[in-house]
C-alpha positions, 0 to 999 in steps of 0.5 A: 594572120599577122606576123607579130615579130614583124610588127615589133617596131620601136615605141616612142612615148610622148607625155602630156602637158606640164604647166607649172615649174614644179610640174615640169621639174617633177616630170623631168625627175621621172625617167619614164615621164609617167608611162611607168605608173600603174593602178590597183583600183577598178570601178566594178563591184555589185556591193556598194558597201564594199570598196572598189574591187582591186585590179592590178595593172602594172603600167603600160611600160611594164606590160609592154616588157612582159608581154612583148619583150620591150625594154628601155634604152637607158644605159649607165645612166645615159639616154640615147640623146646624150652626147656621151652615149657612144656607139652602142646600138639598141634593139628594135623592141625598144621603149623610148621616152621623149624627154622634151621638157628637160630644157624647160626644167630648173634641174636639167635645163634653163628653166625656160619652156620652148615653144611647141614647135621646138618640141616637134623639131626635137621629136624629128631629131629623136626619130632619126637617132632611133633609126640610126641606133636600130639600123646599127645592129645587124641582128635587128634586120632593119635598114634605113629604108625598112625602119619604122617606129610607133608614136604613143602620146598622152594629152598635149603629147599628141599635139606635139606629134601632130605638129611634127607630122603635119607641119613640114617646117618642123620635120627638120630631119625628114623622119615623118616617113618612118612613123608606122602608127600613131596612138593618142590618149585623151589628146585635145585635138580640137583644143580645150574648152572651159565653161564653153569657151576655147582657152584664149590665145593671149593666155600664155601663162604656162603655155596654155595658149597651146590649146587655143585653136588659132594658135593650134592652126599655126603650128599644125599647118591648118590655117586654111582648113581652120578658116573654112571650118573653125576646127583644127581636128584635121589630119591631111592624108599627105601628112599621115594616113588616117587609117594608121591613127587611133584616138582613145577618148576618156569619158569619166570626168568625176575622177579628175581631181586636178585643181581640186575638181575645178577643171572638171567643173569648167570642162563640164559634162561630156569630158574626161575632166579636161578634154571634151569628148567632141574634141578628142579625135581627128578626121583625115581629109584629102588634097581636094578637101574632102573628108577621108576615112575616119581615124580609129577611135574608142571610148573608155570610162576613164578620166584624163589622169590620176588613179582612174586615169586613161593611160594607166588602165587595162582598157587603154592598154588592150586597145593599144596593143591590139592596134599595134600588134593585132590581127583583125580590124573592125570599123563599126558603122551604123546605117539608119534606114527608118525612124518611126515616130509615136503615132500622135507626133506623126499626125502632127508632122503630117499636119506640117508642124515642126518636129524635133528629137535627139536620137542617141546610139549607144554601143558597147563592145567587149572581147570574149572572156574579158572583164572590160570593154574595148569601147563604151558609149552610153548616154549617162556618160555623154559619149553616145553618137547622136542624130537630130531628127531634123538632120535625119529628115534632111539627110540622104537615106540611109544616114550613116554614123561612124561608131567605133573601131575594134581590133582583135588579136589572136594572141589574146584568146582566152583558149589558145587552141580555139581558132576563132576571134570573137566579141559581143556588141550591144546596140541601144537606141534611145530618144529622151525627148520629142518636141512639137514646135519646140515644146516638150511632148510628155504625153507618153514619155518614159525616161530611159526608154529604148527604141531598140536594145540588143546584143550581137556576137561576132565570131571570126574564123581565120583560115587555119591552113593554106587554101581554107576560107574565112568564116564570119558568124553573127547572131543577135541574142534576143530575137528569133532569127538564127545565126548568119554565116558569111564565107570569104575566099582565103585571101579575101581580107588581104585584098580588100575590106569586107563589108558585113551588114547586120540588120536590126529592127524594132517591131513597135511604134515608135521604132527604128530600123537599120543595119550595123556595118562591120568593115572587116579587114586584115591588120598587120598582115 
């Protein structure tokens, strides 16, 4: 299992975008740039006559301190980047806030906002400073070669981090090598679209052009890739390994109140109120241009910010700590092997008529004994994985879709003496509409119907003693089949990732058949 203490590296938090001078001054006046904000509201109650149930979440900053012993680095009113800091060292369990807006404020700076390239250069210098102060204390047992840190970023902060990681010209201190993991909340990795259009490059007011894809391609060092694909949500493997990155994606636009709700109106459905879901994650690519392992991603029903925001939520915090300190990683894939059309539509297809449909794949994963989902993709929140019937016909079989990633942690077990790690995953397959020759077919249409829907419980039993085997058990809740047990050698997950297939099928027509593939690997081990 993972050595939790070995994974306790310094955390650097990079906040999101501040447009107006007042917003910049406000974030400058906050020592923790919002990472200290919690929430006491939670949208879950069966009685609509009563207000939402209270759920106190202290804040990521407080929880990292109480759960893992992290502390801030401010001493006698000074930050580690201040000239008067002196020679004092810091703990490896330090929580550092990158205060990149200070030079842009009227309070501490020249009231002129530097370019995002300068923010990236400053991050490189900050990491170098953190390394030197951590290595200075022999009790940390860290050398310059072994030093590592974590980057956690909200919104535009993720683009600052990517610019630093992906553009060698912006890593002045050559500190990219020290970043062990990179986590983003609601970052517009492929820019921001409003009313269906990418924000224009000429819109420089408040540096909004930082979210224009042509501008992003420059500071992210992706000009050629952008020319070829029209997108900038790419992470070169030589810059940073994609398996070490996690993208957390918000799906609730309704609670985003910025600009009196105008932002969520123009961002539209399928967004967190500002960032569209489809723009909120990245994919790695190899030197030869081929796509590599997708970055870990999960979906939470939270807005971009605010009382119901993504940063100050329990779901986000649980994804964060499991990614940083967890024991088991499970990448969830779906292989579609067969799709059966309604008989009437199949007859039309056999006659050579054009058939189309949009299949929607819902997935909800929740750990045992908890009141929230680690990932939640449902049709009503526009976060489902989709497969067009035309694409299904033309693609090789099976057709594979990457759904999400779940991290499990031994320390988070409800019963500490229970040896297994477990979670439930609900899979739903919907097809809202069928079309024949681009005309809607409604003869046997029932809105909200499912081709398949069931829940499977995955339980992982790590070895308790040297030489014991791993054991993984899965069991669908509604069908008549018995549970299936997979046994792995003691060091099986240390040497390789294990592909655990779980078949599913609906026995009626229309219907679907395929398998979930859980790619299980040891994490932090």
